[in-house]
C-alpha positions, 0 to 999 in steps of 0.5 A: 894054354900058352905061357912065356918063360923068361931066361933072364928073370926066370918068370913064367907068365900066362898070356891073355886075350886083348892084353899084352903081358910081360915078365918081371924084368920086362924083356919078354912080352906076349899076348893072344891075337884077336882070334883068341887061339893064336898068339905072338911074343917078343924078346930074346930071352923068351921061351914059349911054353904050352899046356895041353888043355885037355890034359891040364883040365883033367888034372884039375878036375881030379885034384886029390885031397892029399898025395900026388896029383895027376900029371898033365902034358906041357911042352916047349913050343918049337921055334917055328910055330904057326900059332905062337909067333915071335915078333921083333917087338910088341 
């Protein structure tokens, strides 16, 4: 799952196919490409993030009734990434 964090407004947005989404202040925008796997984003305040889908899915599947839930793997996407590309403007 790909997300964008805005350094300006501190918003975290999940991106979706066939839709350009933006943070609350409007300085960060992003969306998936038509292939549904690769994405692009814009904004000087943008920090792309990702959840490891298998890890997140397992944490959701084994969500406990009480107590601490399972941890899942998330990471900050590198500046140079072939599947999450920064554009000048979207």
